C-alpha positions as a Markdown table, in Angstrom:
| # | Residue | x | y | z |
|---|---|---|---|---|
| 1 | Met | 8.2 | 11.7 | 18.0 |
| 2 | Arg | 12.1 | 11.0 | 17.3 |
| 3 | Phe | 14.0 | 11.1 | 14.4 |
| 4 | Ser | 16.7 | 8.3 | 14.0 |
| 5 | Thr | 20.1 | 8.7 | 12.4 |
| 6 | Leu | 19.0 | 5.6 | 10.4 |
| 7 | Ala | 16.3 | 7.9 | 8.5 |
| 8 | Gly | 19.3 | 10.3 | 7.0 |
| 9 | Leu | 19.0 | 8.8 | 3.5 |
| 10 | Ala | 15.2 | 8.7 | 3.6 |
| 11 | Ala | 15.3 | 12.7 | 3.7 |
| 12 | Val | 16.2 | 12.6 | 0.0 |
| 13 | Ala | 13.1 | 10.9 | -0.8 |
| 14 | Gly | 11.1 | 13.9 | 0.6 |
| 15 | Ser | 10.0 | 16.8 | -1.3 |
| 16 | Ala | 9.2 | 20.4 | -0.4 |
| 17 | Ser | 5.3 | 19.6 | -1.1 |
| 18 | Ala | 3.3 | 17.7 | 1.2 |
| 19 | Ala | 3.6 | 13.9 | 0.9 |
| 20 | Ile | 0.8 | 11.5 | -0.1 |
| 21 | Gln | -1.0 | 10.1 | 3.0 |
| 22 | Gly | -3.4 | 7.2 | 2.5 |
| 23 | Phe | -4.4 | 3.7 | 3.5 |
| 24 | Asn | -4.5 | 0.4 | 1.7 |
| 25 | Thr | -7.9 | -0.8 | 1.0 |
| 26 | Gly | -9.1 | -4.4 | 0.0 |
| 27 | Ala | -11.5 | -5.2 | -2.6 |
| 28 | Phe | -13.7 | -7.3 | -0.1 |
| 29 | Phe | -14.5 | -7.3 | 3.4 |
| 30 | Leu | -13.4 | -10.0 | 6.0 |
| 31 | Asp | -16.3 | -12.3 | 5.1 |
| 32 | Gln | -15.2 | -12.3 | 1.5 |
| 33 | Ser | -18.4 | -10.0 | 0.3 |
| 34 | Ala | -17.6 | -7.6 | -2.2 |
| 35 | Lys | -17.1 | -3.9 | -1.1 |
| 36 | Lys | -19.5 | -1.7 | -3.1 |
| 37 | Gln | -19.2 | 2.1 | -4.2 |
| 38 | Val | -21.2 | 3.0 | -0.9 |
| 39 | Asp | -18.7 | 1.0 | 1.3 |
| 40 | Phe | -15.6 | 2.6 | -0.4 |
| 41 | Ala | -16.9 | 5.9 | -0.2 |
| 42 | Tyr | -17.8 | 5.5 | 3.8 |
| 43 | Glu | -14.3 | 4.2 | 4.3 |
| 44 | Phe | -12.5 | 7.0 | 2.3 |
| 45 | Arg | -14.6 | 9.7 | 4.1 |
| 46 | Arg | -13.4 | 8.4 | 7.5 |
| 47 | Ala | -10.0 | 8.3 | 6.6 |
| 48 | Gln | -10.4 | 12.3 | 5.4 |
| 49 | Asn | -11.9 | 12.8 | 8.8 |
| 50 | Leu | -9.5 | 10.9 | 11.3 |
| 51 | Pro | -9.7 | 12.5 | 15.0 |
| 52 | Asn | -6.4 | 14.2 | 16.0 |
| 53 | Thr | -4.7 | 13.9 | 12.4 |
| 54 | Ser | -5.4 | 15.0 | 9.2 |
| 55 | Gly | -4.2 | 14.6 | 5.4 |
| 56 | Trp | -5.2 | 11.0 | 4.9 |
| 57 | Thr | -6.8 | 11.7 | 1.7 |
| 58 | Ser | -5.6 | 8.9 | -0.7 |
| 59 | Thr | -5.8 | 5.1 | -0.9 |
| 60 | Arg | -4.1 | 2.2 | -2.6 |
| 61 | Leu | -5.8 | -0.5 | -4.5 |
| 62 | Tyr | -4.5 | -3.9 | -5.1 |
| 63 | Thr | -6.7 | -4.6 | -8.1 |
| 64 | Met | -8.7 | -2.7 | -10.9 |
| 65 | Ile | -11.5 | -5.4 | -10.9 |
| 66 | Gln | -14.6 | -5.7 | -8.9 |
| 67 | Trp | -14.5 | -8.6 | -6.5 |
| 68 | Gly | -16.4 | -11.4 | -8.0 |
| 69 | Thr | -16.3 | -10.5 | -11.4 |
| 70 | Ala | -13.8 | -11.5 | -14.5 |
| 71 | Ser | -12.8 | -7.8 | -15.4 |
| 72 | Asp | -15.6 | -5.1 | -14.1 |
| 73 | Val | -14.2 | -2.1 | -12.9 |
| 74 | Ile | -13.8 | -1.9 | -8.9 |
| 75 | Glu | -16.4 | 0.3 | -7.5 |
| 76 | Ala | -13.5 | 2.1 | -5.4 |
| 77 | Ile | -13.1 | 4.1 | -8.6 |
| 78 | Pro | -16.4 | 6.0 | -8.4 |
| 79 | Ala | -16.2 | 6.3 | -5.0 |
| 80 | Ala | -12.9 | 8.0 | -5.2 |
| 81 | Ile | -14.4 | 10.5 | -7.6 |
| 82 | Glu | -17.2 | 11.1 | -5.2 |
| 83 | Thr | -15.1 | 11.7 | -2.1 |
| 84 | Lys | -12.2 | 13.3 | -4.2 |
| 85 | Thr | -9.8 | 10.6 | -3.0 |
| 86 | Ser | -6.7 | 10.2 | -4.8 |
| 87 | Leu | -5.7 | 6.9 | -5.9 |
| 88 | Leu | -2.6 | 4.7 | -6.1 |
| 89 | Leu | -3.8 | 2.3 | -8.8 |
| 90 | Gly | -2.9 | -1.6 | -8.2 |
| 91 | Leu | -2.9 | -4.1 | -10.8 |
| 92 | Trp | -2.7 | -7.7 | -9.6 |
| 93 | Thr | -0.5 | -9.9 | -11.6 |
| 94 | Ser | 0.2 | -13.1 | -9.8 |
| 95 | Gly | -1.8 | -16.4 | -10.9 |
| 96 | Ser | -1.8 | -16.7 | -14.6 |
| 97 | Ser | -1.2 | -14.7 | -17.6 |
| 98 | Gln | -5.1 | -13.8 | -17.6 |
| 99 | Ala | -4.6 | -12.0 | -14.4 |
| 100 | Ile | -2.9 | -8.9 | -16.1 |
| 101 | Thr | -5.1 | -9.2 | -19.3 |
| 102 | Asn | -8.1 | -8.9 | -17.0 |
| 103 | Glu | -6.6 | -6.2 | -14.9 |
| 104 | Ile | -5.7 | -4.0 | -18.3 |
| 105 | Thr | -9.2 | -4.8 | -19.4 |
| 106 | Ala | -10.5 | -2.9 | -16.3 |
| 107 | Leu | -7.9 | -0.2 | -16.2 |
| 108 | Lys | -9.0 | 0.8 | -20.2 |
| 109 | Ala | -12.5 | 0.4 | -19.2 |
| 110 | Ala | -12.1 | 2.8 | -16.4 |
| 111 | Ile | -10.3 | 5.3 | -18.3 |
| 112 | Asn | -13.1 | 5.2 | -20.9 |
| 113 | Thr | -15.9 | 5.1 | -18.5 |
| 114 | Tyr | -14.9 | 7.9 | -16.0 |
| 115 | Gly | -12.6 | 10.0 | -18.2 |
| 116 | Thr | -10.1 | 12.7 | -16.4 |
| 117 | Ala | -12.7 | 12.8 | -13.4 |
| 118 | Phe | -10.9 | 9.4 | -12.7 |
| 119 | Thr | -7.4 | 10.0 | -14.2 |
| 120 | Asp | -6.8 | 13.0 | -12.4 |
| 121 | Leu | -7.1 | 11.3 | -9.2 |
| 122 | Val | -4.4 | 9.0 | -10.1 |
| 123 | Val | -0.9 | 9.5 | -8.2 |
| 124 | Gly | 0.6 | 6.5 | -9.3 |
| 125 | Ile | 0.1 | 2.9 | -10.8 |
| 126 | Ser | 1.6 | -0.3 | -9.2 |
| 127 | Val | 2.1 | -3.5 | -11.4 |
| 128 | Gly | 1.9 | -6.1 | -9.2 |
| 129 | Ser | 2.3 | -6.5 | -5.2 |
| 130 | Glu | 4.9 | -8.7 | -3.4 |
| 131 | Asp | 5.1 | -10.9 | -6.9 |
| 132 | Leu | 8.9 | -11.2 | -6.4 |
| 133 | Tyr | 8.7 | -12.2 | -2.7 |
| 134 | Arg | 5.9 | -14.9 | -3.3 |
| 135 | Asp | 7.8 | -16.2 | -6.1 |
| 136 | Ser | 10.8 | -17.0 | -3.9 |
| 137 | Lys | 8.4 | -18.9 | -1.6 |
| 138 | Pro | 7.7 | -22.5 | -2.6 |
| 139 | Asp | 4.3 | -22.5 | -1.1 |
| 140 | Glu | 3.4 | -19.1 | -2.9 |
| 141 | Ile | 2.5 | -18.1 | -6.3 |
| 142 | Gly | 4.1 | -15.2 | -7.7 |
| 143 | Ile | 6.0 | -14.4 | -10.9 |
| 144 | Gly | 9.7 | -13.7 | -11.5 |
| 145 | Pro | 11.3 | -10.6 | -12.6 |
| 146 | Ala | 11.1 | -11.4 | -16.5 |
| 147 | Thr | 7.4 | -11.9 | -16.3 |
| 148 | Leu | 6.9 | -8.8 | -14.2 |
| 149 | Ile | 8.8 | -6.5 | -16.6 |
| 150 | Asp | 6.7 | -7.9 | -19.4 |
| 151 | Tyr | 3.5 | -6.9 | -17.7 |
| 152 | Ile | 5.0 | -3.4 | -16.7 |
| 153 | Ser | 5.6 | -2.8 | -20.3 |
| 154 | Gln | 1.9 | -3.9 | -21.3 |
| 155 | Val | 0.6 | -1.5 | -18.8 |
| 156 | Arg | 2.7 | 1.2 | -20.2 |
| 157 | Asn | 1.6 | 0.3 | -23.6 |
| 158 | Ala | -2.1 | 0.4 | -22.4 |
| 159 | Ile | -1.9 | 3.7 | -20.8 |
| 160 | Ala | 0.2 | 5.3 | -24.0 |
| 161 | Gly | -1.9 | 8.0 | -25.5 |
| 162 | Thr | -4.6 | 8.0 | -22.6 |
| 163 | Pro | -4.9 | 10.8 | -19.8 |
| 164 | Leu | -2.9 | 8.2 | -17.5 |
| 165 | Glu | 0.1 | 8.3 | -19.8 |
| 166 | Gly | 3.1 | 9.8 | -17.9 |
| 167 | Lys | 1.6 | 8.7 | -14.6 |
| 168 | Pro | 4.5 | 7.0 | -12.5 |
| 169 | Val | 4.6 | 3.2 | -13.0 |
| 170 | Gly | 6.1 | 1.3 | -10.0 |
| 171 | His | 6.1 | -2.0 | -8.2 |
| 172 | Val | 5.5 | -3.1 | -4.7 |
| 173 | Asp | 7.4 | -5.7 | -2.8 |
| 174 | Thr | 9.6 | -6.4 | 0.2 |
| 175 | Tyr | 12.9 | -4.8 | 0.6 |
| 176 | Asp | 14.5 | -8.3 | 0.6 |
| 177 | Ser | 13.0 | -8.7 | -2.9 |
| 178 | Phe | 14.4 | -5.7 | -4.2 |
| 179 | Leu | 17.9 | -6.4 | -2.8 |
| 180 | Asn | 17.8 | -9.8 | -4.4 |
| 181 | Gly | 20.3 | -9.2 | -7.4 |
| 182 | Thr | 18.2 | -11.3 | -9.6 |
| 183 | Asn | 15.4 | -8.8 | -9.5 |
| 184 | Ser | 17.5 | -5.6 | -10.0 |
| 185 | Ala | 16.2 | -5.5 | -13.5 |
| 186 | Val | 13.0 | -4.7 | -12.3 |
| 187 | Ile | 14.0 | -1.7 | -11.0 |
| 188 | Asp | 15.2 | -0.3 | -14.4 |
| 189 | Ala | 12.0 | -0.8 | -15.7 |
| 190 | Ile | 9.6 | 1.3 | -13.1 |
| 191 | Asp | 9.7 | 4.9 | -12.1 |
| 192 | Trp | 9.2 | 4.3 | -8.2 |
| 193 | Leu | 9.8 | 1.4 | -5.8 |
| 194 | Gly | 7.1 | 0.5 | -3.3 |
| 195 | Phe | 8.7 | -0.6 | 0.1 |
| 196 | Asp | 6.5 | -3.0 | 2.2 |
| 197 | Gly | 8.0 | -3.2 | 5.6 |
| 198 | Tyr | 6.6 | -4.9 | 8.8 |
| 199 | Pro | 9.0 | -5.4 | 11.6 |
| 200 | Tyr | 6.5 | -7.3 | 13.4 |
| 201 | Trp | 7.1 | -9.9 | 11.1 |
| 202 | Glu | 10.8 | -9.8 | 11.1 |
| 203 | Ser | 10.8 | -12.7 | 13.7 |
| 204 | Asn | 14.5 | -13.6 | 12.4 |
| 205 | Asn | 15.8 | -10.4 | 13.9 |
| 206 | Ala | 15.2 | -8.5 | 17.2 |
| 207 | Asn | 11.7 | -7.1 | 16.4 |
| 208 | Ser | 10.1 | -5.9 | 19.7 |
| 209 | Ile | 8.5 | -2.7 | 19.6 |
| 210 | Gly | 11.7 | -1.1 | 21.1 |
| 211 | Asp | 13.6 | -2.4 | 17.8 |
| 212 | Ala | 10.8 | -1.7 | 15.6 |
| 213 | His | 12.1 | 2.0 | 14.5 |
| 214 | Glu | 15.5 | 0.3 | 13.6 |
| 215 | Arg | 14.0 | -2.6 | 11.6 |
| 216 | Phe | 11.7 | -0.3 | 9.9 |
| 217 | Trp | 14.6 | 2.5 | 8.8 |
| 218 | Glu | 17.1 | -0.3 | 8.2 |
| 219 | Gly | 14.9 | -1.9 | 5.3 |
| 220 | Tyr | 13.7 | 1.4 | 4.0 |
| 221 | Asn | 17.2 | 2.9 | 3.7 |
| 222 | Lys | 18.6 | -0.3 | 2.1 |
| 223 | Thr | 15.9 | 0.2 | -0.4 |
| 224 | Leu | 16.5 | 3.6 | -1.2 |
| 225 | Ala | 20.4 | 2.8 | -1.4 |
| 226 | Leu | 19.8 | 0.3 | -4.3 |
| 227 | Ser | 16.8 | 2.3 | -6.1 |
| 228 | Lys | 19.2 | 3.9 | -8.6 |
| 229 | Gly | 18.0 | 7.4 | -7.7 |
| 230 | Lys | 14.4 | 6.3 | -7.8 |
| 231 | Pro | 11.6 | 7.4 | -5.4 |
| 232 | Val | 10.9 | 4.9 | -2.7 |
| 233 | Trp | 7.1 | 5.2 | -1.4 |
| 234 | Val | 6.3 | 3.4 | 1.9 |
| 235 | Thr | 3.5 | 1.1 | 0.5 |
| 236 | Glu | 2.6 | -1.0 | 3.4 |
| 237 | Thr | 3.6 | -1.0 | 7.1 |
| 238 | Gly | 1.8 | -1.1 | 10.5 |
| 239 | Trp | 1.8 | -2.9 | 13.8 |
| 240 | Pro | -1.2 | -5.0 | 14.9 |
| 241 | Val | -3.6 | -4.4 | 17.8 |
| 242 | Ser | -4.2 | -8.2 | 18.3 |
| 243 | Gly | -2.5 | -11.6 | 17.0 |
| 244 | Pro | -0.1 | -14.0 | 18.1 |
| 245 | Thr | 3.4 | -13.0 | 19.5 |
| 246 | Gln | 6.0 | -13.0 | 16.4 |
| 247 | Asn | 9.3 | -13.6 | 18.4 |
| 248 | Gln | 9.9 | -10.5 | 20.5 |
| 249 | Ala | 6.9 | -8.6 | 18.8 |
| 250 | Val | 3.7 | -8.3 | 20.9 |
| 251 | Ala | 0.6 | -7.2 | 19.2 |
| 252 | Asn | -1.6 | -4.8 | 21.2 |
| 253 | Ala | -2.9 | -1.4 | 21.1 |
| 254 | Glu | -0.4 | 0.2 | 23.2 |
| 255 | Asn | 2.3 | -1.0 | 20.8 |
| 256 | Ala | 0.6 | 0.0 | 17.7 |
| 257 | Gln | 0.2 | 3.5 | 19.1 |
| 258 | Ile | 4.0 | 3.6 | 19.6 |
| 259 | Tyr | 4.6 | 2.4 | 16.2 |
| 260 | Trp | 2.1 | 4.9 | 14.6 |
| 261 | Gln | 3.4 | 7.9 | 16.6 |
| 262 | Asp | 7.1 | 6.8 | 15.6 |
| 263 | Ile | 6.7 | 5.6 | 12.2 |
| 264 | Ala | 3.6 | 7.1 | 10.7 |
| 265 | Cys | 4.1 | 10.6 | 12.0 |
| 266 | Asn | 7.9 | 10.5 | 11.2 |
| 267 | Leu | 7.0 | 9.7 | 7.6 |
| 268 | Val | 4.7 | 12.6 | 7.3 |
| 269 | Ala | 7.1 | 14.9 | 8.8 |
| 270 | Gln | 9.6 | 13.9 | 6.4 |
| 271 | Asn | 7.1 | 14.2 | 3.4 |
| 272 | Ile | 7.7 | 10.5 | 2.4 |
| 273 | Asn | 4.5 | 9.2 | 0.5 |
| 274 | Ile | 2.8 | 6.5 | 2.7 |
| 275 | Phe | 0.2 | 4.0 | 2.6 |
| 276 | Trp | -0.6 | 2.7 | 5.9 |
| 277 | Tyr | -2.1 | -0.8 | 6.5 |
| 278 | Thr | -4.7 | -0.3 | 7.2 |
| 279 | Leu | -7.8 | 1.7 | 8.4 |
| 280 | Gln | -10.1 | -1.2 | 9.3 |
| 281 | Glu | -9.2 | -4.9 | 9.0 |
| 282 | Ser | -12.1 | -6.5 | 10.9 |
| 283 | Gln | -15.4 | -5.6 | 9.6 |
| 284 | Met | -17.8 | -8.7 | 9.2 |
| 285 | Gly | -15.8 | -10.7 | 12.0 |
| 286 | Gln | -12.7 | -10.4 | 13.9 |
| 287 | Ala | -9.2 | -11.1 | 11.9 |
| 288 | Ala | -6.8 | -13.3 | 13.7 |
| 289 | Ile | -4.2 | -10.7 | 13.1 |
| 290 | Asp | -5.7 | -7.1 | 13.1 |
| 291 | Phe | -3.7 | -4.1 | 11.7 |
| 292 | Gly | -6.7 | -1.9 | 11.8 |
| 293 | Leu | -6.8 | 1.7 | 13.4 |
| 294 | Phe | -10.6 | 0.9 | 14.0 |
| 295 | Pro | -12.3 | -2.2 | 15.5 |
| 296 | Ala | -15.0 | -3.8 | 13.9 |
| 297 | Gly | -18.3 | -1.7 | 13.3 |
| 298 | Asp | -19.9 | 1.1 | 11.9 |
| 299 | Leu | -16.4 | 3.4 | 11.2 |
| 300 | Phe | -18.2 | 6.8 | 11.9 |
| 301 | Gln | -19.5 | 5.3 | 15.3 |
| 302 | Val | -16.5 | 3.2 | 16.6 |
| 303 | Glu | -13.6 | 5.0 | 18.0 |
| 304 | Pro | -10.0 | 4.1 | 17.0 |
| 305 | Tyr | -7.8 | 1.7 | 19.3 |
| 306 | Phe | -5.7 | 4.6 | 20.0 |
| 307 | Asn | -5.2 | 8.4 | 19.7 |
| 308 | Leu | -3.8 | 9.2 | 16.4 |
| 309 | Ala | -2.2 | 12.4 | 17.4 |
| 310 | Cys | 1.4 | 13.1 | 16.8 |
């Protein structure tokens, strides 16, 4: 494991206590079928018992809503209570104004249904995910900064007077979205910034696995520099084990292991909150681009694609 001089700024985001280590998890499988409580719990237990590593006891959700319903509470919540998995909550905000209304309905229902057994597990709340990035793309559906700030305010009002009051509220986006000056007001409205960084996708830059270290820390430290002193959490990063070559970035297990050992192990050593993408991407079928640590199959029966030791 190596420490880059580019990581100098990153050190201020750490703390004396151990950082949060978790994985991103979706609400449904690759075949679009909904994950149930038993599925989430199985996944969370596997993360807590990874070979040759430890401390992966948290998960990041993209939504509070059970897949296939309008506003039912996602079954990841009781699964987290069952497995004592801490949670970075996510509320999906893109699409229409009904999206945030439904998300807040589910959030309130989770508080009322599960009480402090749920709220004590929450490490933070993310209002939205890459909405600013998608809003800047003509073929994507996102939301602009003014709308996002309004949604952040709605969430703060919803948790006021509940056990979630005081939990840090943030937003997750790409670093170039935070760098956009028109979005700077969002930073004032949140408690922490969620950094999504994928050197694999940076096809306009040198992005071979040999360049990945520099690409990652360059993006992270740019985000840290504009964060106005607020913490920057790494909310998504990873390297695919399979998929098409993107400029110089080759997707294979060997490169994914290099990236894990250099980036994941580095972040853990520096006590920077991290949510890796992802534990298992291919469940019911094979993803066209697979970022998973595990291949398809029973998570407790298949082996990781590579050695996870630091």
